[in-house]
C-alpha positions, 0 to 999 in steps of 0.5 A: 170027676173033672168039673163040668164046663159052663158059661156062668157061675153067680155066687151071692150072700143070699139067693132067693129062688121064690119057689119055694115061697119064702126060701132064702139060701145063704152062700149059694151059687147059680150055675148057668149054661146056654141061657138056662139055670142048670143048678142052684147049690152051695158055693163050695159044691159049685166050685167042685162041680163046675168050671165057669167061663165067667164067675161073678161074685156078689158078697153083699147081694141077693140074687133073685128072679127078674121082676115081671111087670105084668101091665105097661104102656111102655111108650107112654114114658114120653108122657110122664108128668104130662097131665098129672093130678086129674081124674081118670076120664078127664085125664084120658079124654081131655089130655092123654087121648088128644096128645096121642091123636096128635103125636103117636107114631112109630117114631114116638112108640120106638123112642118111648119104648126104648126109654121105658126098657132102659128104666125097667132094666135098671129097676130089675124088670126082665119081662113086661106085658105091654098094651099100646099102639104100634106094638111092632115098635115095642117088640123090636125095641125089646128084642134089640135090647135083649129083654123078655116081653109079651106084646099086646095085639091091641084091639079098640073100636075107635080109629087111631093113627095105628088102625082105621077100624077094628078089622085093621087092628086084628089084621096087624095084630095077627101079623105081629103074632106071626112075626114073633111066633118062634122068637126066644124072648117075644110073645104076644097077647090080645089086648082089647083096651076096655069094655067101654071101647070094644064091642061084642063082635070084637070080643067074640072074635078075640075069645075064638082067636085067643083059644086057637093061638093059645095066647093071653087076653089082657084088658082094663076091667072094673077100673073105676066106679064110673066105668061100672055104673056107665056099663050098667046104665048102657047095657044092663050088665056089669062089665065082668058079667058081659065078658062072662057072657061073651066067653072071655073069663078063663085062665087066659084072661088078665084082668087089669085093675079090678078095683070094683068087685063084689064077692060073687065076682071074686068067686067067678074069677077064682072058679074060672082061673082068670088072673088079676093084674094089680096096679096099686100106685096108678090106682092110687094116683088116679083115685080109681079105687082099691083092688081087694087083694086079700080077698082075691088071694084067699079065694085062690086067684093069682094076683100079679103086679103091674105099674101101668104107664108112666103117664099115670104112675109116674114110674115103672118101679116094681120095687115101689109096687111091691111095697105099696101092694103089701102096705095097701092090702093090709090097710084095705083088709085091716089085717097086718098079716095079709100079703106078707113080703114073700107073697108080694115078691111072688106077685112081682115074679112067678105070679106074673109069669103064671099070668102070662103063661110062661111060668115054666120058663121064668119067674123063679130060680129053678133048674131048667128055667131061663136065667132071668136073674137080678142082683140087689146090693143090700150092703148100703146103710139104707138096708142094714142090718139084714134080719130077713132079706125078703122083707128088706127087699120088699120094705126097704130096698130101692130099684137103685140097688139093682146092680146087675141083670141077666136075661136068658143068661145074657148080661144086660146091666153090669154094675148099673151100666146098661150094655145093650142100650144107648142111654145118651141117645135115648135121653136125647130123644126124650128131650126132643119129645118133651119140647114137641109136646110142650110147644103143642101144649 
């Protein structure tokens, strides 16, 4: 039989499909056509079976699914380093919120989102879940760059430059959802900021609309001891109990941070199928507490990884988050076997896809899924010798070793060069915002 004509054939020293967990395939190839993976097979068989319009050979690389950053505030890249080394509420109330009140605008969000997207793509992130003001700008920036994203329909009971009242937040969010309802790369989620900034009526409305629209709900939850104490003092309930009463604990819920959890709360999350988005480096920097990842995983909870915003991290580096998540989980559980490398990689890939409800589309290198693929060069001295490619990626490799990125079969990063973004213009805009913020400060 003559070979089948396809768009793209990727061959590499190792292919790490993530599903099944821990699998490493040597000298294999990914066959891609019309944006989808159609086969994963040995190189020799691929050469016989397919005739590709483009073939990319990566003899020192590992191919793996694009990473999924399950919690970001992309535009806050412009606030990177703006107010470091402060406690969370001091950081928010006395520095970040005043800066946002003065400067956040469509232009700010557009420029900050482009900067974040450039950083994430260069770090192997092919999909992100965002929560910020003027989400239309972030959605547009991601779509123009060719990146996959879930964009938050933000809800907060406080006026902002984006909306004057809660009804306006809902109105604008639903308009955003309608605009991207059938988009190939952009999806939406409800993004209530936190229990201490969103009222019961808004939460009930979110629960109803999320069910009708079949979209996730992403929220900062049980982030710090102070948040939980204040909630108990004001309402008589811990925040998670309040959300349960309001009907929000479900497989649609993405609970971000979750550093303050009691055993019965872990059991509730597991029983209701909610997801936890772990942001280890942001939690460490703000001294928010430790997410009990080992206990959550043992209970059967799906745990994914996020960076949070660059204002509190200070990067959008999921390679760093994987390593920190694995190491921190071992220390917190006092168990060196918890969260092994393969599980940390799942947290940064298919677990994020599952949380966002797109695991049938992305998150692993499986035939039928979108060709969201990254190539990691393991040939430098820093990652030699390679005994176990997965361990090497989680514990030794850096995001600078990501050389190539494809989203839905379209190449966005080629040999470290971004193909769909104007990097000089993006960095020039960042410099202008630095000057404005510096002068105001």
